[in-house]
C-alpha positions, -999 to 999 in steps of 0.1 A, spaced: -263 289 14 -293 310 25 -277 341 12 -283 329 -24 -319 321 -16 -328 357 -5 -351 377 -28 -348 415 -28 -383 429 -33 -392 466 -36 -423 476 -17 -440 507 -3 -429 513 34 -455 504 59 -448 537 76 -460 555 45 -450 592 41 -437 584 6 -410 561 17 -401 528 1 -385 497 14 -365 468 1 -377 436 16 -353 408 20 -373 375 18 -361 340 25 -386 312 17 -417 335 20 -404 350 53 -392 386 55 -357 384 71 -348 421 66 -358 455 54 -342 487 43 -365 517 44 -355 547 23 -365 576 2 -348 585 -31 -352 617 -52 -340 612 -88 -344 649 -95 -318 661 -71 -299 628 -68 -303 625 -30 -314 594 -11 -319 589 26 -319 555 44 -341 557 74 -342 522 87 -322 490 83 -332 458 100 -318 422 95 -328 391 114 -299 382 137 -291 350 119 -283 370 87 -263 398 102 -229 385 94 -238 370 61 -231 400 39 -268 404 32 -268 441 44 -240 449 19 -259 431 -8 -291 451 0 -273 484 -1 -255 475 -33 -289 466 -48 -302 501 -39 -272 517 -55 -277 497 -87 -314 504 -87 -308 542 -83 -276 550 -102 -263 585 -96 -281 589 -62 -259 600 -33 -271 581 -2 -272 595 33 -287 580 65 -306 590 96 -299 556 112 -279 557 144 -277 521 157 -243 505 163 -247 475 140 -263 494 112 -240 524 116 -210 501 110 -225 486 78 -234 521 65 -199 534 72 -183 504 53 -206 512 24 -196 549 26 -231 561 34 -228 594 54 -250 608 81 -278 632 68 -276 667 81 -305 677 104 -330 702 90 -321 700 53 -350 698 28 -351 682 -6 -368 707 -28 -386 678 -46 -406 663 -18 -385 644 7 -398 653 42 -378 677 63 -371 651 90 -353 627 66 -341 649 38 -306 662 31 -301 692 8 -269 699 -10 -239 678 -6 
């Protein structure tokens, strides 16, 4: 039931550094967040953080959030720097690969989260 009541709201990431986040909101409470950076010029995107409240972890909400990002940024190839077991499984199911260390996006993604080529 609650799955249908979740709003997906884009927002600047609290960490800054040009990152954005997708807030997952249930009745005025943030129950999850996906932090990312996308470059439309080179078609690369990097997911740097995924967090879901424990009560929503097996609800399909993570899949819905990543599907929303894909529809919001068509043509972007997503990579990730996330290495937590629960999140890693979700990203693997969604076919989001690990970002290579040290790659730079020529259009402004920071070196620590960017992936060049691909």
